[in-house]
N, C-alpha and C positions, 0 to 999 in steps of 0.2 A: 365416373371420373377416375383417372389414374391415381393410385395412392402415392404419397411421398415416402420414400424409403431411406432409412437412416443406417449407416454403418458406425459402430461404436468401437473406438480403439482404446482398450483399457477398461476393465470392469472391477476397479478397486472400490474404495468408499464412495466416491462421487459417481462413478460409472454405474454402480449398483443402484444409487439413488435415481439416476436417469431411467434405468430400466423399470424401476418401481413406478415412477411417474407415468411412463409411457403405457404400462399395463393398467395401472389403477385408473387413469384418466382417459383411457382410449376413446370412450364415447364422447366425452367432453371435448377432447382435442379434435375429433372428427367433426363435431358440431361447429367448433370455432373455425376450422379450416375449410369445411365443405368437402373434404376428401379424407380418407383414412391416413393415419401416420403409422408406418410399420417399421419394425426392426428387421433390417436385412441381414445383419450378421454382427458378431462381436469378436474382435481379435484380442486374445489374451492368452499368454503362454501357460498360466496356471489355473485357468478357469475350468470348472467341471459343470456338467449339466445340473440344473437346479429347477425342481418342480415349483418351488416357492416363487422363483423369479420368472418362471415360464421360459427358461433357457434350455433348449434341446441340443443334443449333440450336433444336429444339422446347422444350428445357428452359430456354433462356436468354431473358430478357426485359429490356427497359429500363424497364418500367412497374412499379415497386415498389408503388405505391399500389393498382394493380389486383391484383397478386399476393397481397397480404396479406388481401384480402377474398374470394378465390376460394372457392367452396363445397367444393372438394376438398382444401383446405388445413386441417390440424389445428393444426400448430405452426409459428410464425414464429421463425426464428433471425436476430436482428439483429446483423450484424457490419460495418455501415457505419462505426461509430465517429462521434465528433463529436456535436454537439447536434441539429442539424437536417440532413436530414429524419428522423433516427433517432427523435426524440421523437414527432413527428407520426405516423410509421408505426407505432410501438409502440401508441400510443393508438388508432389506427384499427384495428389488428389485434385489440386487446382488445375494443373495441366490437363487432367483428364475430364475437366468440365464439371467437377463437383464443388458445391459450396462447402465451407468448412466452419465448424464451431469449435472453439478451444477455450480452456481455462488456464492456459500455460503462460503465466505472466513473465516468468524468467525468459522463456523463449522469445516472446514478443518484445520484451525490453531490449534484448541483445540482437535479435535478428528480425525485428518487426519490419524494418525498411524493406528488406528483401521479400518478406512474405506478403506485405501489403502491396508492393509493386507487382508481384506475380499475380495476385488476385485481381488488381486493376487491369492488367494486361489481358487476363483470361476472361474478364467480365464476370467474375465470380464474387460471392460475398464471403466475408470473414466476420463471424460473430465471436465476441470475446468478453461478453458482459460478466462472466464468472471470474475473470482474471483479476478484478479489483473489487474489494468490498463484499465478496460472497454474494449474498442475496440482495444487497443494496443496488438498485438499478442506476448506478452513476454513469456508466459508459453511455447508455442510451440518453440519459438526461443531458449530458454535456453535448452529445452529438446532435440531438434533436430539440429537446425542450428549451435549452438555453442557447440555441444556435444563433438567434437574432441579437444577442447581446455580446459585448466585449468583456471577457473575463479578465479580472485584474489580479486575483489571488485565489489559491486553493490551499486549504489546511485539512489534512487527513489523519484520522486515527485509523490506520489500515492494517494493523497487525494485531490480531486478537490475543496472541501469546503475550506480547509485551504489555498490552492493555490489562490483561488479567493479572500479570505479575505486579504492575504498578498499582492496580486496584487493591490487591491484597496488602501491599506495603502501606497504602494510604488508610485503608479501613481496619486492618487487623494489627498494624504495628510491626509487621514482619520485616526482617532484613531481606536483601535481594536473594541470597542463597536459599533461605527458607521458603520464600515465595516461589522461586524457580522449582524447588523440589516438590512443592505442593502442586504446582501447575503440571509437572511431569506425572505425578501420581494420578491426577484427575484426567490425564490425556489431553491437556491443553497445550503441552509443550513436548517437543520431540526429545528422544534420548540424547541426541546431539542438537541442541537448540541454537547453535551459532547463527544460522541463517536468519533466524527471527530476532534474537536478543542483541545481535550486533547491527541490526537495522537494514540488512541487505534485502530482505523480502519487501520491506516498505519502500526501499529505493527502486526496486523493479516496478512496483505499482506506481510510484511517482512518475517514472518515465512515461507511462501510458497516460496518466492524468495531464501531464504537461503537453503532450502531443495533442490530446483532445481539447484542452482548454485554450492553448495558445497557437496551435498549428505549427509546432516546432518539434523536430525530431531530436530526441535526447537519449543518450545511452548511460547505463549505470555508472561507468567510471567518471562521468561528469557531475554526478550527484555527491555532494559532501555528505558523508554518512557516518553517524556515531550511534552506538547502542546504549543500553541502559544498565550494563553490568556495574558501572561505577556509582550508580545512585545509592545513597545510604538512607537509613531511617532518619538521620539528622537532617538531611536535605529535605525529606518529606515534611518533617516537623517545622523546619524554618520556613519552608514554602507556605505552609498553612498559616503560620504567624504573620507572614507578609501578605496573606490574602490570595495565595496562588495554589494551584494543583499542578503536579508534574505529569505530563503525558509525552509519549513518543509521538512526535508530529512529523508528517511528511508535508513539507512546505514548498509551495511554488508561487512566485510573484513575478509579474511582468512589469519591469521598470523601463517603459518605452523601448521595448525590444531586447533589453538585457534581462535574462531570466535568472532569478534566484531559484536554485533547486537544492534543497537540503533536507536531511533526515536527522533528527537529534532529539534528546530529551528537552522539553520546553516547559517553562512555567507559564500557565495561562490563568487568568482571573477565575477564582472559584465560582463566581456568579455566571460565568460564560456557559453556554449550552454544551460545548465540547467537554468541559470539566466534569459534567455529570454522566458522560459515557463510560460505563463500567464493564468489567469482565471481558468476555469475548466479543462484545458488540463493536462494530465499526461505525464511523461517522465521517462524512466529508462535508466540509463547510466551504462554501464558494461565495466569493464577493464579485458581483457583476457590476459593470459601470452603470447600467440603466436600472436593473432589477434590484440591486443592493445585495444583501446577504441572504442565503438560503442554506439549509442543512439537510442532509440525507443520511438516514440512520437505520441500522438493522444488524442482523447477525452476519458476521464477516467470514464465517467458515462453517464447516459441518456438512454432513451428507446432503440433507434436504435443502438447506438454503442455497448451497452451491449448485445442486442439481436443478433447482427452480430457475436459477439464472441461465444455466445451459439450455433448458427447455424453452425459455423465453426467446433465445436466439434461434433455436430450431423452428419455433412457430413463425417468427418474423420471416425467416428465409423461406419456409414452406409456403407461406401466404404468397410471397412474390413468385415463387415457382408455379403455384397453382393458377395465378393470374396471368401466367405467360410472360412475365417480365424478363427482360434481358439482364443487363448489368444491374446488380442489386444495390446500387447506390455507393456512396463513399463510406467505407468502414470507419474512417477517422473523422468524418465530417468535412473533409477537404479533399479535393482531387490531389493525387500524389504529385502532380506537376507543380502544384502551388505550395507544397510543403517546403519549409526552410529548415536548416540545421540550427539547433538552439545555440544562441550566443549567451553562454552562461557567465553570470557575474562572478568573479573570483570571490571566494569566501572572505578573504582579507578585506574586501571592499564593502561587505554587508554591514549595515547599521542595525544594532540591537541594543536593548537594555540588558543588563546582566545581573545575575545573582552571583556573589563571590563568597567563598568560605575559606578562612585562613585558620590555622592553628598557630597562635602567637605566644611568645614567652610572656609570662605574667610579670611584666615590669613596666615602669612608667615610660611614656613616649612611643610605645609600639604602634598604637593606633595612628598617631601623628605621622610616623615614618611611612606607614602603608599609604595613608591618604596623600602624603607628599609625592610619592612615586606615581600614584594614579593621576594626581593633578598635573604633574610635569608631562604626563603622557596624554593630556587633553581629555581625561576621563573625570567627570564630576560625580559626586556621591549624592544619591537621593535619600538614603536612610541607612542607619547602622543599628545592628543588634549586638550587644556584648553582654553576656550573662553567664554565670556559673564558671566552673573550671573544667578543663579537659584533663588529659593524661600527662603525668610527669611535669607539672608546673606550667602547663599551657592553658590558654583560654581560647574558646572559639570566637572568632570575629566574623560577623556576617554583614555584608554590605550589598545594597542594591544601587546600581548606577543609573544615571540618565543615559540616553542613547549615545552610543559610541561606535566607532569603526572597529571591526574585529582586529585588524592589524595593530591598532594602538593598544587594545586590551592585551593581546598576546605579548607584545613588547613589554608592557608594564608588569605583567605577571612574571615574565622572565627575570626582570630586575628585582621584584619582590622575593622571588625564590632565593635570591642571593643574600638577602638580609639575614644576619645572624639571629635576629629576633623572631624569625618565622620558621616553623618546623614543618617539614614535609612539603608536598606539592599543593598549591592552592587549587581549590575546586571552583569551577564556574558552570553555570547553566544559563542558557539564553532565555530571555523573557519576551513573550509576545502579548502585550496588554491590549493593543488596539487591533484585534482581529476583525 
């Protein structure tokens, strides 16, 4: 039987993991496929031969464009990251009759429609399990295992950096800046962590989850995105007192065709399964109409978890090739012709419960004034915490609201900011109690 041959674009952390798995598990992979799985070449500008990885000078090339069209290559694994040349190389490979595996969530979130359409036209497969959740097999689960159900909501802890920082704040009492510095020291956060801590990485992943769960094409600018840099130790403590834990959640809900798509810090009940997801672990919690709720949990990043997800795609595609299959199915679980563009519900129309924190002057009538403004805005108060004293004669006032429309909350907070009895900018965090 003819071996299935793989071209690897990029041999950084994850690429090295892929090479290790192909070498270490060569006999097992051949047994599973019925044919050998071979490395045809590796394109990487800085790579040198490595006896430990079994990479000879003959396998290494600087010419990625030539590698992806070589007649002896069956599957192209793109691990360069970034937009270009990754996009051009993937399109070139598809046009040349190669199946493609990628972990590039940013590229797929922004240019996925073009790439998936090109794959469908060429009858080629696109594997992208490693793009969301690292080693958590959520792409395959949504596309296949849950395909018979209608998905109503997806809640994801999909950024390990943010989850590690919030875990340190919750368990060790650290402030955000301290937790970020520790995450950087441990290699859990980049030197420039903005993509993670401002929520953009999670937004890219949410775009893919929305497409798989709801069959709707979504781009990052359509996702309401907030990060975690404004979360304080006071918020962590008050959340605990109210029975909640703060997580950065990627949230998508299908409201009869209007899609909620948002990434932001969220208070969830401490008793909920998602609240116990700590450190660099990821979890995706899905609510299906027929099945109900299920959760998928595992390491969301790192060399071997991500490489494992890449290899799962390689094996799936290699099996289809070995069986002589033509088009390798629908990468998104839907034919491209049936995909729709997401109709996103404006954030102002979203209904949530809210945690509110004010620094109020320590004088009579302040609580009543705040409550009056909220009441006139159609926002009712579920509970209040008022204890201790803050800085310079202020007292922290903590409120939890009943469900309210975001537009009304923002208008009320703008009015409260103008009260001479309130100091600074009120803080608010959305609550999702009925996940």
